[in-house]
Backbone as numpy.savetxt, mean C-alpha at the origin, in Angstrom:
# Nx Ny Nz CAx CAy CAz Cx Cy Cz
-17.89 1.30 -6.18 -17.20 0.47 -5.10 -15.94 1.36 -5.04
-15.40 1.81 -6.64 -14.47 2.79 -6.90 -14.20 3.78 -5.69
-15.61 4.07 -5.36 -15.63 5.42 -4.77 -15.40 5.59 -3.15
-15.75 4.07 -2.82 -15.69 3.80 -1.18 -14.46 3.45 -1.46
-13.17 3.52 -2.23 -12.27 3.10 -1.90 -11.35 4.57 -2.19
-11.92 5.35 -3.07 -11.75 6.89 -2.51 -11.63 7.50 -1.47
-12.91 7.64 -1.00 -13.15 8.09 0.07 -12.63 7.24 1.53
-12.24 6.07 1.64 -11.70 5.11 2.18 -10.01 5.61 2.50
-9.85 5.89 1.56 -8.17 6.09 1.54 -7.95 7.66 1.80
-8.97 8.80 1.51 -9.03 10.27 2.16 -9.21 10.30 3.76
-9.98 9.55 4.03 -10.74 9.10 5.51 -9.11 8.50 6.04
-8.43 7.97 5.74 -7.29 7.52 6.09 -6.00 8.42 6.21
-5.87 8.85 5.02 -4.76 10.28 4.95 -5.34 11.21 6.15
-6.41 11.80 6.36 -6.39 12.96 6.71 -6.18 12.14 8.51
-6.40 11.01 9.32 -6.09 10.35 10.56 -4.78 10.40 10.05
-4.14 9.80 9.12 -2.55 9.85 9.48 -2.07 11.45 9.97
-2.28 12.91 8.53 -2.37 13.82 9.01 -2.79 14.26 10.33
-3.87 13.93 11.07 -4.06 14.62 12.42 -2.74 13.67 13.06
-2.52 12.62 13.18 -1.86 11.99 14.06 -0.37 12.42 14.03
0.19 13.10 12.97 1.57 13.57 12.68 1.34 15.13 13.49
0.13 15.63 12.84 0.64 17.07 13.96 0.13 17.09 15.41
-0.36 16.21 16.02 -0.30 16.05 17.13 0.65 15.42 18.01
1.42 14.64 17.01 2.36 14.25 17.72 3.90 14.56 17.47
3.98 15.83 17.77 5.53 16.15 17.06 6.99 16.09 17.82
6.37 15.27 19.40 7.35 15.16 20.36 8.90 14.34 19.80
10.07 14.40 20.34 11.24 14.45 20.44 10.79 12.50 20.79
11.28 11.68 19.71 11.56 10.29 20.56 12.49 9.76 19.84
13.49 8.70 20.73 14.28 7.94 20.45 13.92 6.30 19.60
14.69 6.12 18.60 14.22 4.60 17.62 15.16 4.44 17.88
15.60 2.98 17.86 16.60 2.41 17.86 16.53 0.90 16.90
16.90 0.65 16.59 16.61 -0.37 15.24 18.05 -0.84 15.45
18.68 -2.16 15.50 19.74 -2.68 15.65 20.70 -2.30 16.61
21.71 -1.83 15.91 22.65 -0.64 16.46 22.59 0.69 16.55
21.83 0.95 15.78 21.24 2.77 15.22 20.27 3.36 16.45
20.81 4.44 16.54 20.23 5.31 17.72 19.98 6.43 17.13
17.98 6.42 16.76 18.17 8.24 16.23 16.74 8.88 16.99
17.74 9.89 17.15 16.11 10.81 17.68 15.39 11.69 16.58
14.41 11.82 16.70 13.15 12.46 15.93 12.08 12.60 15.79
11.25 13.65 15.32 9.81 13.82 15.97 9.36 12.65 15.80
7.85 12.54 16.48 7.06 11.35 16.89 6.03 11.20 15.08
5.94 12.68 14.90 5.21 12.57 13.47 5.98 12.17 12.13
7.50 12.23 12.04 8.10 11.51 10.98 8.37 10.37 11.29
8.46 9.42 12.94 8.42 7.88 12.58 6.84 7.57 12.54
5.98 8.27 12.92 4.76 7.69 11.93 4.35 7.76 10.94
4.80 8.61 9.99 4.96 8.98 8.56 5.73 7.61 8.05
7.07 7.76 8.48 8.02 6.32 7.55 7.00 4.67 8.21
6.54 5.10 9.55 5.72 3.69 9.67 4.72 3.34 8.72
3.92 3.90 8.39 2.97 4.20 7.58 3.24 4.08 5.51
4.31 4.57 5.34 5.20 4.58 4.08 5.24 3.10 3.57
6.19 2.42 5.21 6.56 1.31 5.20 5.20 -0.22 5.31
4.64 0.48 5.93 3.14 -0.52 5.79 2.69 -0.12 4.40
2.92 0.54 3.99 1.54 0.58 2.32 2.65 0.23 2.03
4.17 0.56 1.54 4.73 -0.31 0.38 4.82 -1.76 0.80
5.10 -2.34 2.00 5.07 -3.93 1.74 3.29 -4.48 1.70
2.38 -3.57 1.97 1.15 -4.07 1.27 0.95 -4.38 0.31
1.57 -3.19 -0.76 1.47 -3.37 -2.04 2.02 -3.95 -2.50
3.01 -4.44 -2.08 4.33 -5.47 -2.81 3.72 -6.77 -2.48
2.95 -7.19 -1.36 2.33 -8.46 -1.01 1.25 -8.83 -1.98
0.26 -7.94 -2.35 -0.71 -7.83 -2.82 -0.30 -7.74 -4.33
0.82 -7.41 -4.94 1.62 -7.26 -6.38 2.07 -9.07 -6.62
2.71 -9.90 -5.37 3.18 -10.98 -5.27 1.57 -11.88 -5.31
1.03 -11.78 -4.99 -0.14 -12.29 -4.83 -1.15 -12.20 -6.33
-0.84 -11.17 -6.68 -2.08 -11.52 -7.75 -1.18 -11.48 -9.35
-0.10 -11.50 -9.16 1.05 -11.83 -10.25 0.94 -13.85 -10.45
0.75 -14.43 -9.39 0.92 -15.83 -10.11 -0.77 -16.09 -11.32
-1.70 -15.60 -10.38 -2.99 -15.72 -11.25 -2.68 -15.22 -12.85
-1.75 -14.06 -13.51 -2.60 -13.90 -14.64 -0.76 -14.98 -15.50
-0.16 -15.51 -14.68 0.60 -16.78 -15.55 -0.05 -18.24 -15.60
-1.04 -18.27 -14.56 -2.05 -19.57 -14.70 -2.83 -19.21 -15.30
-3.10 -18.17 -16.17 -4.25 -17.91 -17.16 -5.55 -17.21 -16.22
-5.21 -16.28 -15.88 -6.47 -15.86 -14.24 -7.29 -15.29 -15.63
-8.18 -14.53 -14.87 -9.31 -13.28 -15.22 -8.75 -12.68 -16.20
-8.08 -11.94 -16.53 -7.48 -11.07 -17.83 -6.70 -11.69 -18.63
-6.63 -12.88 -18.69 -5.82 -13.88 -19.78 -5.99 -13.17 -21.15
-5.59 -13.84 -21.83 -6.13 -14.13 -23.12 -6.14 -15.77 -23.63
-5.81 -16.67 -22.61 -5.67 -17.87 -22.90 -7.02 -18.56 -23.47
-7.07 -19.57 -24.48 -8.17 -19.75 -24.85 -8.68 -18.88 -25.58
-8.26 -17.74 -26.08 -9.31 -16.99 -26.85 -8.44 -16.42 -28.28
-9.37 -16.86 -28.93 -8.35 -16.58 -30.36 -8.59 -15.22 -30.91
-7.67 -14.41 -31.26 -7.74 -13.13 -31.77 -8.13 -13.26 -32.71
-9.44 -12.04 -33.12 -9.72 -12.30 -34.53 -10.45 -13.50 -35.23
-11.24 -13.97 -34.47 -12.16 -15.31 -34.39 -13.62 -14.47 -34.25
-14.17 -14.96 -35.45 -15.72 -14.92 -35.27 -16.14 -15.78 -34.38
-17.11 -15.34 -33.30 -17.89 -16.19 -32.44 -19.08 -16.69 -33.22
-19.44 -15.64 -33.93 -20.93 -16.04 -34.15 -21.36 -17.23 -35.48
């Protein structure tokens, strides 16, 4: 399963690099009152980084309450040093 994630990550990075190389035209981006002209490849990179960051943040917030409730990796109910035999 871990190997599949690594291969998937490499495939996504390769697709992103191909998109960036093929889209070097200048585009105008507007956000609220700001207007910025930049290569489309930079816009793609910024969008990918923001998407990854928001997904990682969402996953972090989603997993955090499980640990506090005494989830899978919690030591709740387990006594340290106690012999189970």
